[in-house]
C-alpha positions as CSV (number, residue, x, y, z in Angstrom):
1,M,67.0,116.9,103.6
2,K,66.9,114.1,106.5
3,K,68.8,115.3,109.6
4,Y,71.6,113.0,111.1
5,N,73.4,113.3,114.2
6,L,77.1,113.9,113.9
7,F,78.2,110.4,114.4
8,Q,75.6,109.0,112.1
9,Y,76.5,111.2,109.3
10,F,80.1,110.4,109.8
11,L,79.3,106.8,109.5
12,L,77.7,107.3,106.3
13,L,80.6,109.8,105.0
14,I,83.6,107.7,105.9
15,S,82.0,104.3,104.6
16,I,83.3,105.5,101.3
17,S,86.8,106.9,101.7
18,C,90.4,106.0,100.9
19,V,93.7,107.6,101.4
20,E,96.5,109.7,99.4
21,R,99.4,108.0,97.9
22,F,101.6,105.4,100.1
23,I,104.7,104.1,98.2
24,V,105.8,100.8,99.5
25,P,109.5,100.1,99.5
26,E,110.9,97.7,97.1
27,D,112.2,95.2,99.3
28,I,110.7,92.0,97.8
29,G,113.7,90.9,95.6
30,S,112.0,91.4,92.3
31,Q,113.4,90.7,89.0
32,D,112.8,92.0,85.6
33,T,110.8,89.3,83.4
34,N,111.8,91.1,80.2
35,Q,109.8,90.2,77.1
36,F,109.6,86.4,76.0
37,G,112.3,85.3,73.9
38,A,113.8,82.4,72.2
39,G,115.5,80.8,75.5
40,D,112.0,80.5,77.1
41,T,111.0,77.0,77.2
42,T,107.7,75.8,79.1
43,F,105.6,76.8,81.9
44,L,106.2,74.3,85.0
45,Q,104.0,73.8,87.9
46,I,105.3,75.1,91.4
47,K,104.3,72.8,94.2
48,P,102.6,72.8,96.6
49,V,99.0,73.5,95.5
50,W,97.5,76.1,97.8
51,G,94.3,74.3,98.8
52,S,91.8,73.9,101.4
53,A,94.7,73.7,104.1
54,Y,95.6,77.4,103.2
55,G,91.9,78.4,104.0
56,F,90.4,78.6,100.5
57,D,86.9,77.4,99.6
58,D,85.7,79.3,96.5
59,P,88.5,81.3,95.3
60,E,87.1,83.7,92.7
61,D,89.9,86.3,91.9
62,I,93.5,87.1,92.8
63,S,95.9,90.0,92.7
64,I,99.3,90.8,93.8
65,A,100.4,94.1,96.0
66,Q,103.4,95.9,95.6
67,D,104.8,94.3,98.4
68,G,104.4,90.9,96.9
69,R,101.7,89.9,99.2
70,I,98.9,87.9,97.5
71,F,95.1,88.7,97.9
72,V,92.7,86.3,97.0
73,A,88.8,87.1,96.9
74,D,87.1,83.9,98.3
75,K,83.5,84.0,97.8
76,G,82.8,80.8,99.8
77,N,84.5,82.4,102.9
78,N,83.0,85.8,102.5
79,S,86.8,86.7,102.9
80,I,89.9,88.4,101.2
81,I,92.5,86.0,102.2
82,V,96.1,87.2,102.3
83,L,99.2,85.1,101.8
84,N,102.9,85.8,101.8
85,Q,104.8,84.4,98.6
86,N,105.9,81.2,100.6
87,G,102.0,80.5,101.4
88,D,102.1,81.9,105.0
89,R,99.3,84.2,106.3
90,P,100.6,87.4,107.5
91,Q,99.3,89.2,110.5
92,G,97.2,92.3,110.2
93,F,94.8,91.4,107.7
94,Q,92.1,89.7,110.1
95,A,89.6,92.7,109.2
96,L,89.4,91.1,105.5
97,L,87.8,87.9,107.0
98,D,84.1,87.1,107.1
99,L,83.4,90.6,105.4
100,K,79.9,92.4,106.2
101,D,78.4,95.3,104.9
102,S,76.9,98.2,107.1
103,M,73.6,96.3,107.5
104,G,75.3,93.2,108.8
105,E,75.0,91.2,105.4
106,N,77.5,89.0,104.2
107,I,79.7,90.3,101.7
108,S,80.9,87.7,99.0
109,P,83.7,89.0,97.1
110,I,84.2,88.2,93.5
111,D,87.2,90.4,92.5
112,V,90.0,92.4,94.3
113,D,92.7,94.9,93.4
114,I,95.3,96.9,94.9
115,D,96.5,100.4,94.1
116,K,99.7,102.2,94.9
117,K,98.3,103.7,98.1
118,M,97.5,100.3,99.5
119,N,93.9,100.4,99.0
120,I,92.3,97.0,98.6
121,F,89.4,97.2,96.5
122,F,86.8,94.5,96.3
123,I,83.4,94.1,94.5
124,D,80.4,91.5,95.1
125,G,78.7,91.6,91.8
126,S,76.5,94.5,92.6
127,Q,76.6,98.0,92.1
128,R,79.0,98.6,95.1
129,I,82.5,98.7,95.6
130,F,84.3,98.4,99.0
131,I,87.5,99.3,100.4
132,W,90.1,98.7,103.1
133,N,93.4,100.4,103.5
134,Q,96.4,98.6,104.6
135,Y,98.3,101.7,105.4
136,W,95.9,103.1,107.6
137,N,95.7,100.1,109.7
138,D,99.4,99.7,109.9
139,V,100.1,103.2,111.2
140,N,96.7,104.1,112.8
141,I,94.5,107.2,112.6
142,D,94.8,109.8,115.4
143,Q,92.1,112.4,114.4
144,V,89.4,113.0,111.6
145,S,88.1,116.4,110.6
146,I,84.7,117.3,111.9
147,G,84.6,120.9,110.1
148,G,86.7,123.7,109.3
149,T,87.2,127.3,107.7
150,F,87.3,127.6,103.9
151,T,88.9,130.5,102.3
152,H,88.1,132.0,98.9
153,N,91.3,132.0,96.9
154,Q,90.4,135.4,95.2
155,T,88.4,137.5,97.5
156,N,89.9,135.9,100.8
157,I,86.5,135.5,102.2
158,D,86.1,133.0,104.9
159,T,83.1,130.4,105.2
160,V,82.9,128.0,108.1
161,L,81.4,124.5,107.6
162,M,80.8,121.2,109.4
163,A,81.5,117.9,107.9
164,E,78.0,117.0,108.2
165,T,76.7,119.6,105.5
166,D,76.5,118.7,101.9
167,V,78.5,121.9,101.0
168,W,81.5,120.5,102.8
169,Q,82.3,118.1,100.1
170,T,81.6,120.7,97.3
171,F,84.1,122.9,99.0
172,L,86.8,120.3,99.3
173,N,86.6,119.8,95.8
174,D,86.2,122.9,94.5
175,S,89.8,124.6,93.4
176,E,88.5,128.4,94.3
177,W,88.5,127.3,97.9
178,S,91.1,126.2,100.3
179,L,90.6,124.4,103.7
180,T,92.7,127.0,106.0
181,S,91.8,125.6,109.4
182,T,90.2,122.2,110.5
183,Q,88.3,121.0,113.4
184,M,89.5,117.6,114.4
185,S,88.1,114.9,116.4
186,N,89.7,111.7,117.9
187,D,86.0,109.9,118.4
188,A,87.2,106.2,118.3
189,R,83.9,105.0,116.9
190,I,84.6,107.1,113.8
191,I,88.2,106.0,113.6
192,D,87.2,102.4,113.9
193,S,84.8,102.9,111.1
194,L,87.5,104.2,108.7
195,L,89.8,101.4,109.7
196,A,87.2,98.7,109.0
197,P,86.4,97.5,105.3
198,H,83.7,100.1,104.0
199,L,81.7,101.1,101.1
200,F,83.8,103.1,98.8
201,Y,81.2,103.6,95.8
202,D,77.5,102.8,95.5
203,G,75.8,103.2,92.0
204,D,72.5,103.6,93.8
205,N,73.6,106.9,95.4
206,D,71.6,109.8,94.3
207,M,74.5,111.9,93.1
208,N,75.8,108.9,91.2
209,K,72.6,108.1,89.4
210,F,72.4,111.8,88.6
211,L,75.9,111.7,86.9
212,D,75.0,108.5,85.2
213,M,72.0,109.7,83.6
214,F,72.0,107.5,80.5
215,Y,72.1,104.0,82.4
216,Q,70.6,102.4,85.4
217,S,73.4,103.0,87.7
218,G,71.6,101.5,90.7
219,L,71.4,98.3,88.9
220,S,75.0,98.1,87.8
221,D,76.3,94.3,88.0
222,F,80.1,94.9,88.5
223,T,82.0,91.9,87.4
224,A,85.6,93.2,87.4
225,I,87.7,96.0,88.9
226,T,91.1,97.4,88.3
227,A,93.3,100.2,89.6
228,P,95.8,102.0,87.3
229,S,99.5,102.2,88.1
230,D,100.0,105.2,86.0
231,Q,97.1,107.4,87.1
232,E,96.1,108.4,90.5
233,N,92.5,109.1,91.9
234,M,90.6,106.6,89.6
235,I,89.6,103.0,89.3
236,Y,87.9,101.2,86.5
237,V,84.9,98.5,86.9
238,S,83.2,96.5,84.0
239,D,79.5,96.5,84.2
240,S,77.4,93.6,82.9
241,Y,73.9,94.6,83.8
242,G,72.6,94.4,80.3
243,G,68.8,95.1,80.2
244,T,67.0,97.1,77.4
245,N,69.6,99.6,77.0
246,N,72.4,97.0,76.6
247,Q,74.2,98.3,79.7
248,Y,77.6,96.7,79.1
249,R,80.5,99.0,79.5
250,I,83.6,99.8,81.2
251,V,83.3,102.8,83.7
252,K,85.8,105.1,85.4
253,I,85.2,105.9,89.1
254,D,86.8,109.1,90.3
255,F,88.0,109.9,93.8
256,Y,86.1,112.9,95.4
257,R,87.6,114.3,98.6
258,S,85.5,113.8,101.9
259,L,87.5,114.0,104.9
260,L,91.0,115.1,106.3
261,L,92.8,112.5,108.5
262,E,95.9,112.7,110.7
263,L,97.7,109.6,111.1
264,S,99.8,108.5,114.0
265,T,102.8,109.2,112.1
266,G,101.8,113.0,112.0
267,E,101.0,112.8,108.4
268,Y,97.8,114.6,107.2
269,V,96.1,112.8,104.1
270,W,92.8,113.2,102.3
271,A,90.2,110.6,102.4
272,Y,87.9,110.1,99.5
273,T,84.6,108.8,98.4
274,G,83.9,107.3,94.9
275,R,82.1,109.3,92.3
276,F,80.7,108.3,88.8
277,G,83.4,109.7,86.2
278,G,82.2,108.5,83.0
279,N,81.6,105.5,80.6
280,I,84.9,104.6,78.9
281,K,83.4,102.1,76.3
282,G,79.9,100.7,75.6
283,Y,77.9,98.2,74.1
284,G,79.0,96.9,70.4
285,T,80.1,93.9,68.6
286,G,83.1,95.2,67.0
287,A,86.9,95.6,68.3
288,G,87.2,97.9,71.2
289,T,83.5,97.6,72.1
290,V,82.0,95.9,75.1
291,N,79.4,92.9,75.3
292,R,78.9,91.1,78.6
293,P,82.3,91.9,80.0
294,L,83.9,89.4,82.6
295,S,87.1,90.7,83.6
296,L,89.4,93.8,83.3
297,D,93.0,94.9,83.9
298,V,95.1,97.9,82.9
299,D,98.9,98.2,82.2
300,Y,101.4,100.7,83.2
301,E,100.6,102.8,80.1
302,G,96.9,103.2,80.9
303,N,95.8,100.5,78.2
304,L,92.7,98.7,79.2
305,Y,92.2,94.9,78.7
306,Y,89.2,93.1,79.2
307,T,87.4,89.6,78.3
308,Q,83.7,89.0,77.5
309,S,81.1,86.4,76.7
310,G,79.2,88.4,74.1
311,D,79.6,88.5,70.3
312,Y,82.1,88.5,68.6
313,F,85.5,88.8,70.3
314,P,86.4,87.4,73.6
315,V,89.5,89.5,74.2
316,H,89.9,93.3,73.7
317,M,92.5,96.0,74.6
318,I,91.6,99.8,74.2
319,I,94.2,102.6,74.0
320,P,93.7,105.9,75.8
321,N,94.1,109.2,73.9
322,F,93.8,112.3,76.2
323,S,95.0,115.0,73.8
324,G,91.6,116.2,72.8
325,D,88.7,117.9,74.5
326,F,87.3,114.4,75.4
327,D,89.2,111.4,76.2
328,V,89.0,108.7,73.3
329,Y,89.8,105.1,73.5
330,T,90.6,103.2,70.4
331,S,91.2,99.4,69.8
332,G,94.6,98.3,70.3
333,F,94.1,94.7,68.5
334,Q,92.5,94.0,65.2
335,P,90.5,90.9,63.9
336,E,92.7,88.7,61.5
337,A,95.9,90.9,62.3
338,D,96.4,89.8,66.0
339,D,96.3,86.3,67.3
340,I,94.7,87.6,70.6
341,M,91.7,88.3,68.6
342,D,91.1,84.7,67.3
343,A,87.9,83.7,69.1
344,D,88.8,80.1,68.2
345,L,91.5,80.2,70.9
346,F,88.9,80.2,73.7
347,F,85.7,78.6,74.9
348,N,85.2,81.0,77.6
349,A,87.9,83.6,78.4
350,T,87.2,84.1,82.2
351,D,90.1,86.5,83.3
352,I,92.8,88.5,81.8
353,A,96.0,89.7,83.5
354,V,98.9,91.9,82.2
355,D,102.4,91.7,83.7
356,D,104.9,94.7,83.8
357,D,106.1,94.1,80.4
358,R,102.4,93.8,79.0
359,N,102.5,90.2,78.3
360,I,99.0,89.0,78.5
361,Y,97.7,86.1,80.3
362,I,94.1,84.8,79.6
363,V,92.5,81.8,81.8
364,D,89.8,79.8,80.2
365,N,87.7,77.9,82.6
366,I,86.4,75.5,80.0
367,N,89.8,74.7,78.4
368,A,91.1,74.5,82.1
369,D,94.3,76.5,80.9
370,I,96.1,79.7,80.5
371,T,97.0,81.2,77.1
372,V,99.9,83.6,77.1
373,F,100.6,86.2,74.5
374,D,103.3,88.8,74.0
375,S,102.5,92.6,74.3
376,Y,101.8,92.6,70.7
377,G,99.1,90.2,70.9
378,N,101.2,87.3,69.5
379,Y,100.4,83.9,70.7
380,F,103.2,82.4,73.0
381,K,102.5,79.2,74.7
382,K,100.0,77.8,77.3
383,A,100.5,77.2,81.0
384,G,98.4,75.1,83.4
385,Y,100.0,71.8,82.6
386,G,102.1,69.3,84.7
387,S,105.3,67.7,83.7
388,D,103.3,65.0,82.0
389,S,101.6,67.7,79.8
390,V,98.4,66.7,81.2
391,K,96.1,69.5,82.5
392,V,96.1,70.0,86.2
393,M,93.3,72.4,86.7
394,Q,89.6,71.8,86.6
395,E,88.0,75.2,86.5
396,P,90.6,78.0,86.7
397,V,88.6,81.4,86.7
398,A,91.3,84.1,87.5
399,V,95.0,84.6,87.0
400,A,97.8,87.0,88.2
401,I,101.4,87.5,87.7
402,D,104.0,88.6,90.5
403,Q,107.1,90.5,89.8
404,N,109.3,87.4,89.6
405,G,107.1,86.1,86.7
406,V,105.3,83.7,88.7
407,V,101.7,83.1,87.3
408,Y,99.1,82.2,89.9
409,A,95.5,80.9,89.1
410,C,92.4,80.4,91.2
411,D,90.6,77.2,90.5
412,R,87.0,77.4,91.6
413,M,86.2,73.7,91.3
414,N,89.3,72.4,93.5
415,G,89.1,75.5,95.8
416,S,92.8,76.0,95.4
417,I,95.5,78.2,93.8
418,Y,97.8,77.0,91.3
419,R,101.3,78.4,90.4
420,F,103.4,78.3,87.4
421,T,106.7,79.7,86.1
422,L,109.0,79.5,83.1
423,S,111.8,76.9,83.4
424,N,114.3,79.3,82.6
425,N,112.9,81.7,85.6
426,L,113.7,78.9,88.2
427,N,115.8,80.0,91.2
428,E,116.4,78.6,94.6
429,D,113.3,79.8,95.9
430,I,111.0,78.4,93.5
431,K,110.4,74.5,93.5
432,P,108.7,72.9,90.6
433,E,106.8,70.0,90.9
434,D,108.6,66.7,91.8
């Protein structure tokens, strides 16, 4: 095994970590959007358009955090641009600008999502997943574990390990052992590496390639990422590598303990690395199978929604069943029975988003609009038009919905963010177009 000095090892180890749950207070004045009803009228555009004056160049994806902040993956700027709901740029997110990997190469993010622990995950179209934790940066980290004593739960035998050993992570994740004492360090270089954006998962890692033995994990082409709100310690990505084995799939990434952190608040939290957790769905051409996936989202019940460019259906939803020995995902929509499965509604279903009531929003970059369905897959109406019923976007590629029911869309060609809301949702804080 190649030997590293302690700091070199920690740079490798902490470059793939995240934190335990952090609940953000619900203080952003959210309201229940409810299911669509007879009183709903039409989607109105909200002005102004957020364009180059707001710092955007090539916005590829958008996600809304629990605190209402808007995170935009801007490929052209190699940045995650963060806005408040009024369009202002908040302080404290400079680390997400001008992103670079551990080799100093630019990271061009194409998708971003945020989990309940305020981990900001983003991908660049390769086999890698990156992370930055907002809470760590808000409160700071005082110390990081560099070793400790493990006690076997049945025999009470003690084993002392340093964090630079492989067996350290094995013991941290083995329920038969407990970490009973810890050696901590306040090395600023280690802490700074944890606070910066860093690598969370690498499909080219030897362990992940071993766990993903049926596919070429190191060649994965991640096209989308989503973090469940109902399950902890896992995220999902879509892989569109293809190749001779038709490597089109939805992949689960599990969190694997790697370090213990002491925050400046006095809290002790686990840090994690990403581990390959299994293939949720693989290649096929029927309902609930995967063929050149483009986007991915998950609702509060754990149902997965995705769009794809391959045969035959552009939009899918799969429902998990965890009751047996193996997790099973079955199709939630059926051809000819559900409007959302009608391929004629789309030219290229680029992105999908699901709101808190499981209403579904699909952006089509060729149609240049957003098609909205209720939770049963029934067609509702279109968004993306001005008051004169003329399309206002040129090439929308991503969509997100906040807790107030405002729909956000990234327009790649215009380098802008457009916003829309149902006319019966208007309030004094939302101004439609003039």
